[in-house]
C-alpha positions, -999 to +999 in steps of 0.1 A: -241+101+194-214+081+216-196+097+240-169+080+252-150+076+212-113+086+209-106+105+175-080+097+157-073+121+120-045+126+098-014+148+111+000+179+093+036+181+101+058+205+084+072+208+052+106+197+053+121+223+024+163+217+029+150+173+032+151+170-011+182+181-016+203+158+006+179+130-002+189+134-034+226+141-031+229+113-009+211+090-038+238+102-062+265+100-039+258+057-043+255+067-086+283+090-090+280+112-122+264+085-145+264+103-177+236+082-188+206+071-163+174+050-157+151+062-133+121+049-121+088+064-112+055+060-099+026+061-113+000+090-118-023+075-089+000+076-066+011+105-045+047+114-057+062+149-061+085+125-090+089+159-108+106+177-079+127+157-075+134+153-114+140+190-111+166+191-086+181+156-101+187+175-136+202+205-118+230+181-104+232+161-134+226+186-164+240+169-193+235+130-185+209+111-207+178+104-180+152+083-192+124+075-174+097+039-167+067+040-150+064+012-126+022+007-125+027-031-115-007-047-125-021-013-124-040+000-153-037+041-160-060+056-189-048+072-223-053+105-204-037+100-174-004+086-195-002+116-211-008+142-186+019+119-170+043+119-194+042+160-204+050+168-165+080+142-167+095+153-195+091+192-185+106+189-153+139+169-155+141+167-196+134+126-197+136+107-235+122+085-239+094+070-215+086+035-207+055+019-193+058-008-181+035-042-189+033-076-165+024-098-196+049-082-217+063-109-240+096-088-234+099-092-200+136-103-190+151-130-162+168-109-136+197-115-124+196-154-134+167-173-144+138-186-116+148-156-096+120-126-112+112-116-142+118-076-154+110-049-182+138-051-204+156-017-190+164-035-161+191-056-178+206-027-200+245-011-188+240+015-167+229+035-132+192+029-118+178+057-098+143+046-081+116+078-064+098+061-044+068+071-016+066+059+025+034+054+032+027+021+059+007-005+036-013-034+055+009-063+044+035-054+023+044-030+058+056+002+035+054+017+006+085+026-007+118+030-040+119-010-029+088-016-043+085+005-070+117-009-082+108-046-082+066-054-081+067-022-099+086-037-126+080-074-123+062-094-144+023-105-137+031-144-122+062-129-101+036-103-088+012-132-084+037-152-064+047-121-040+017-112-027-001-148-024+025-142+010-003-120+024-020-149+034+004-150+058-009-131+092+020-123+100+021-092+071+007-066+090+007-027+082+041-010+099+057-039+104+094-051+079+105-079+101+093-112+101+069-103+072+065-127+042+056-103+019+086-077+030+111-105+028+101-109-006+103-076-021+136-074-003+149-108-026+140-095-060+154-059-046+189-078-039+185-099-073+190-068-092+211-050-073+236-075-081+238-064-117+240-030-110+240-002-092+207+011-075+196+041-055+167+059-039+147+088-031+119+082-005+092+110-004+072+110+028+039+135+019+013+148+040-013+168+005+016+180-017+036+187+007+072+167+019+071+167+050+105+139+045+130+126+016+159+101+025+186+091-003+210+060-007+210+024-012+167+013-015+163-003+023+181+024+041+165+048+028+131+036+036+137+026+070+153+063+075+117+073+064+100+054+084+097+074+116+084+102+094+061+081+078+045+070+114+040+109+121+022+111+094+000+083+089+001+063+120-010+068+159-001+038+186-024+032+210-016+013+243-045-008+241-074-024+220-104-011+216-140-026+219-147-011+189-135+008+155-151+025+135-131+035+105-147+066+084-127+058+045-132+087+019-126+098-010-116+075-040-110+046-014-149+050-004-161+043-045-168+005-039-161-024-006-136-038-027-111-007-018-130+011+012-116-027+030-082-012+032-100+008+057-105-026+080-077-037+070-052-010+084-064-005+115-081-044+124-053-053+151-066-027+172-095-044+179-098-069+203-105-103+199-146-107+198-148-068+196-159-048+164-155-024+135-176-003+117-170+000+083-184+038+074-183+041+034-203+052+007-194+028-014-215+041-051-200+011-070-213-011-052-194-044-042-162-036-070-168-067-086-182-053-120-143-038-119-105-057-123-107-099-117-086-091-080-122-071-068-146-103-086-119-129-070-121-117-041-164-115-032-165-143-052-139-159-022-160-147+006-195-160-010-182-194-014-157-195+019-179-185+053-147-194+072-112-189+075-111-224+067-126-229+036-112-197+027-079-214+023-085-245+011-105-230-019-072-209-027-052-241-018-071-263-047-077-231-077-044-213-068-041-185-052-054-156-075-042-118-072-074-104-048-079-139-023-050-129+004-080-099+007-108-124+010-083-146+034-075-118+059-108-112+063-123-142+069-093-149+094-108-115+113-145-121+114-144-160+116-149-173+150-123-194+155-095-168+148-102-134+158-142-132+162-143-093+150-175-087+139-179-064+105-209-039+098-209-018+073-227+019+074-230+024+038-258+043+011-241+020-020-245-017-006-277-034+008-281-056+035-289-088+017-255-080-005-238-077+027-256-107+043-238-128+015-209-120+028-213-130+060-210-094+069-234-070+091-253-036+079-268-007+101-285+024+090-261+043+109-226+040+131-246+047+162-269+021+149-244-001+145-227-003+179-259-002+198-265-038+180-233-045+193-241-037+230-207-013+223-224+020+240-220+019+271-194+045+284-176+014+301-163+009+265-137+016+245-137+026+210-119+043+186-135+064+155-107+069+127-111+094+101-093+088+069-092+051+075-079+043+038-048+057+048-043+067+085-035+035+110-044+028+141-019-003+159-010-016+191+019-001+208+033-033+214+027-046+175+057-044+151+097-045+163+104-019+136+076+010+141+091+043+169+071+052+188+045+082+180 
């Protein structure tokens, strides 16, 4: 066991039982007392206590006609999960009807003007919109939240793809909004939507099932107000970059390498150039390339492009596809001509040969990976991150909009 390790774990801030009512009231202050309201909500796979918001909203608007649009982006939701989600929404707020966004549907409409973006047809109807989101660090968009629910969650496939292509830019980092091309694109989409109708947001920050903060109002103001709580819950700042970082990923994100890679991207900037990241994840599904097209593209691009410049050139020739940004960012991390950070994976579900085909190292244990890199000496700085798929370790100097934590 290596002794000179600084351990980072998710914090558990106390619940704020009064914040939700204030947030809902702040959102309704933007909208007034609408007789009809469209509510945009997250899909069942994001931990958002939508039901509590809807229940309180119904008490504030007992006679309003409230319908819900589930913002799924490009994701697919199993039939059983759809049925359960709809039942919970209806029970919480007497919601009817409920629609599910389809980013490839022929019925998508122009938002504000042709050429800006296309979205679900309900966005073009008259009436007010209230968006329910949850704020957490996002490794290339800065943060999740209602601003993304109201745009990427209900946009067309081509618009989502165009926005995510910006994630290949090195300025896109977790907990950074300013000078972030992906966030700037989302903000432009949101501005187009807000030019057509009134839009308000309720953002939640949750630790497990507990609401530790809630904010309401115009979507971007509600986002900024939620950031300090999100940082306390999901981020740690460090004064110096580590020689090595150990990222432990568990739960659904540890099912395959494509998903577990989030544990690398969340904290990669906390490691010095030329350092080491050890990803510890079970990955029983292997690389993940038997899943959706994004995962297949990610793995294939890594196989075809050993360097960052080759990966970018390949994307330029073939056109950006979902998943490309993950591969390009990984190559920028590991390429000796860029950051030169060695990535080693400890996983029972991935063979050394499979990882080597992607230019990634393997080891039997975390201790073995550190020893192989010569980073097990007591004078080295090593960070160990539990729940690395959700927790971010960030250099204190990195990001103008990040509060101290």
